[in-house]
N, C-alpha and C positions, 0 to 999 in steps of 0.2 A: 408549397409556400415556404417550408423550412429550408430547402436547398436554395431557393431564391434569396431568402433572407440571409443565409450564411454567406452566399456569394457577395451580397452587398456589404456584409460585415467585413469580409476579407479585403474588399476594395478600400474600405475606410480604415483598415488596420494600421496602427502606428508601429514604429520599429521596436519600441521597448516593451516587449511582452515576455512572460516567462512560460506559463502553461500554454501550449499551442491550442488554437481553436480547433484544429483537426482532432487532437486527442480528446478534447472536451466533447465534441460532437460524436466521436466514435463510441464513447462510453454512454453518454446521456441518451442516445437514441433508443436504448433498451428500457428506459424508465418513463416513457411518455405518459403512461396512464397514472403515474404517481403524482404528477404535477397539476392536474386539472383542479382549478379552484383553490390552489394553495399559495401561500406566501413563502417566497424563497429568500434566504439570506445568504449573501456572500460576504463574510466578515473578516477576511484576511486579504483584501484586494484594494488597490486604488481604483475606485469605480470609474474614474475618468479615462482610464486606459486599460482596464481589465478585460481579458478575453472571456471571463466568466460573466461579467456584466454584458458584454457584447452578445454572447450566446443567448442569454435569457431575454435581453431587451429586444433583439431582432426576432425571437421566436415566441414572444409573449402571447400573442393571439393563437398561434399554432399549438402551443402547449396548454392554452386555457388558463394561464396564471391569474391569480387575484392581485398579487403585488410582488414587486422585486425591491429588495433593500440591499445595498452594498455599503460597506464601510471602508475607510482608508486609515491606515496606521501612520502616524507622523514619526518618521525616523530617517536620519540621513545615512545610516549604515546600510551597505548593500547586503542583500540576502537572496539566496537562490529562489526562495519560495514565496516572496512577496516583493513588491516594487520598493517600498521603504524610501521613496524619493520625494514625498509630498511635503510642501511647505506648511500645510495645516491639515488637521484631521477633519474629515467631513463624512457625511453619509448621504447617499442618494436614494430617493424613492421614485420608482416608476410604476405607474398603474395602467399602462397601456396606451395605445394610439388614440389620439383625440381628433386628428384632422383627416383621417382616412387614407394616409399615404403609406401605412404599414411600416413606418420608420420611426424610431425613437428620437424625435427632434429635441434639441436642447430646451425649448420652452415647455416641453412635456415632462421634463425630468426635474423633480424637486431636489435642490441642493441645499443641505443644511449643515451648519458648523457643529462640531462636537466640542464640548467644553474641555475634555481631556485629550489624550494623545491617540485615541482610537484603539487602544489595546482591547482585545476581545474579552479580557478579564475585568475590565472597568465596569462600574455600575451602570453607566449609560449604555454601554454596548450590550450588557446583559439584558437590559430592558428591551433592546431591539431583538435580542435572541428570543425573548419570551414571546414576541409577536410572530415569530417564524414557525412554519410548519416543517420545512426542510432546509437544511444548511448544506450548501455546496461550495467548496473552495479548496485551496491548496494551503493548509496552515504551515507556519514556520516549522521546519524540521526539528529544531531544538526544543520546541514546545508541544510536539505532537501528542505525547502522553497526557499532558495537562489539558490540552485542547479536547481530546476524546473524553476525558473524565468529565469535563464541563457539559459536553453534549449528553452524556449518560445521566448526569445529575439532573438536567432539565428535560430529560425524556424527549429528545429531539430526534427526528429522522434526519439522516445525513448521507452524503456522498462526497468523500474527500480523498485527497491524494496523500500518501505517506510512504516512507521507505519500507520495502518489503520485509526487512529484518525486524521491523516493529512487531511482526507477528509473534516473535519468540519472547517478547518482553513481558514482565510480570503484570504490567498494567493492561496489556492487550490480549494475550492468549486466553486468560480466564474468560474474557468477554466472548471469545470465539467458542470456547467450550460451553458457555451458557446460551449460545445462539443469540447474543446481543449484538454481534458484529460479524461480518464475513467479507470475503473478497468479491470485488465487482466483476464485471463482464470481460474487461480487457485481460487477456492471458498474462500470467505472471512472467512469462518468458519474453513478452513483447516490451521493447524499450518505450518508455515515455521520455521524449526529448524536450528539453527546455531551452528557450532562448535566453542568452546570458547578457549581462551588462558589458560594456566595452572593456572594462578593466579585466574581467574574468576571461573574455575572449583572448585578449593579448597574452595573459598568463598561460592559457591552455595552448596557444600556438607556440609559445616559447618552449614549454616542456615537451611538446611533440608526442603526446600520448593519445593520438587519434585512434579511435576504435574502442579503447578502454575508458576514456574520459569524455570524449566528444566525437561528434561526427560532422562532416561537412556535407550539407544537402542543398542543392541549388545555389551554391556559392555562399551559404550561410552556416556559421558555426553554431551547432546545437549541442548543448551539454547532455551527457548521459547520467542518469541516476537510477539506481535499482528501486524504482518506485512503482506502486500499484494503487488501485482504487480500493477504498474501504467503504462499506455501506451497511446499513441495517434496513434497506429497502428490499422488499422481496423481488426476486428475479427468476426468470424461467429456468435458467441453468441450475439453480439451486435445487430443483426438484427432478432433474434428469438423472436417472440411474446409470452408473458405470456398467457397461457390459463386460462381464468377467468370463474369460474363456481359457486362461492358463491353468494348468494343473500343478499342484504342489509337488516338489521333490526336494530333498534335503541338500542337494548339490547346488541348485539354482537359488534356493532360499535358505541360506545358512542361518542357524540360530545364533543370536548374540551370546557372547561369553559372559556378559554382565547384565543382561536384561532377559526376562522371560518372554522373548518375542523373536520373530524371524525378520530378516532383512528383505525388503522389497524396494529395489533401487529405482524403479519407475512405476508411476501410478498405473499405467496401462498393463503392467504385469502382475497386478494383484491376483492371487490365485482364487479360483472359484470354489475350490474344495477344501479350504483351510479355514477353520472357525476360531483359531487362537488369535493372540495379539500379534500385530504386524507393525514394523517400523517403515514409514513411507516418507518421501522427501516433502519439503514445504510446499512444492508446487502441487501436491495433492489437493490443496485448498481450492485450486481452480475447478476441481471436479467434485468437491465434497457435497454430498447429499445427506443431511442429517437423518433422513428417513431410511438410509441404507447403511450408514456407519455410525459408530460411537467414537468420539474423541476421548482418549484416555490420558493424554499428557504428552510431554516432551522428554527427550533423552538427554537434555543438557540443562545446566543451571541448578540452583538449589532452592527454588521457591516452592510454594505449596502445591502448584499444579504440575510440578516436575515428577515424572515417574521415578520411583526409587530403584537404583541398581541392585542387583542381587549380590554383588561383591564390590569391594574397594581394593584396588591393587596396591600391593606393598612393595616399596623400594623400586618404583618403575623407572625404566631408562628408555630414552628415545634414540633411535638410530636413523640418521638421515645422511645418505651418500657417504657412509662410512664414518660419520661423525657421531659421537655418543654424547648425550646431554641429559639433563633432568627430564623425566617423562611424566611429570605430574599432570599434564594435559590429558593423559589417557583416562583419567578419572572424571572427565567432563563430557565424555561422549560414549555412545554405544560402540562396542568393539567386536570384530570378527576374529576368531582364532584360526591360525594357520600352523601346520606342522613344520613348515620350513620358512625361512625368511623370504618374504615376497620380493620379487625382483622389481626394482624401479619405484618402490613405494616407501614412504616413511613408516616405520613399524616400532613396536614397543615390546619390552620384556618386563616381567615382574616376578617377584619371589613366589607369588601364589597363582601364576599363570602357567599352564602346561604346554605353552607353545609361544608363537609370535603373534602379536596383536596388531590389527590395522583398524584405526578409528574411521567411522563414517560421519558425514556431516550431520547437523541437527536433524533428527527424525521426529515425526509426529507418530505417536502410538495410537493405532486404531483397531477396531474389531467390527466385523460384520454383524448386523442386527439379525 
């Protein structure tokens, strides 16, 4: 029934969508058991043209939903993560098929005006939020941290899309450490592609950054964004243990010069016989099982959840392709010490460093339980 409904939804799909129906389906198929008997709120969408509304309305009976509520924000400014093209703010309520055709007909959908502009922070939208069991949407990127804070304040279950770099922010990573938020099922390495408004498509085609900024699929321009799903709904992969089979050695797992931890550049290479602190890439969160590992902090930034370095470099200098510049950035990352200048890499020197330093990208510090 779900596939039949999705196919029907695709046939009725209009041009102006942002989050693709396929991406929504690929993620939400892992959460079916969470939705039975629940009220779902999509509060950052135009419900009249939203793929989130389409997904839940056409799968209402299949998922066993109690109620679907979607709200529309009134704004004429274009935004990648919500339509913002509505003339008035409204909210829609759908409580399932009434005539037996398994299609959400217009007469079955209650359309109600909002007094304000539909901002998720407004009092009337918060009242709708209070009615919801699960919130599913793609909130505005610029308001992501504030949006998550509201969900936590009102103790809501959620499944939302956000920039993957939000993981390292002071408002988000502590929630990860406290097991109040985690990464969804779609791999962090997999692109989430968004359909753009006409003006953004024209701009993208003009600057010619295909591959890095957009892709053309089936003749349609789709924008790329380093986005992932965030949730606090329990999922199977969160309890799957990583099978560890690599053995530790100091050459393959160098110790950081400024953190009491070793470098593990790939999650699949976590050593099975090392019990100390390890620095792993952000993509580790795809495999993170809180029953197998402890999260200890990050290696960049200056907030309370940041792991403190064992040293601060004095008078650092940066060397890039023979050019020397201020090397202050070396104090914002974990660094690996080399006895010789590494070929083809940016490196640093400092008065209190006994060799040549190469910084690694943001690392999550972990330890096996």
